C-alpha positions, 0 to 999 in steps of 0.5 A: 754637688753634693759629695756625700754627709755625715749622719749623727744619732742622737746616741753619738754614732756616726755615719758617712756617707760618700757618692761616687761616680755620680751622673747628672741626668734628668729622669724621666717625669714618668717616674715620679707621682705626687699626691697630695694628701687629704688636708695637707697643704702645699707651699710651692715657693719654686 
């Protein structure tokens, strides 16, 4: 489980993002929609 991550910008600015109280729940599939744009090839490596 990812607990957080750091971002370092090109100008040296640093930001830290930390996740608390993470709940592992499966969201409803109706919340997501994936539409492949014209001219794009998807390389599904599942």
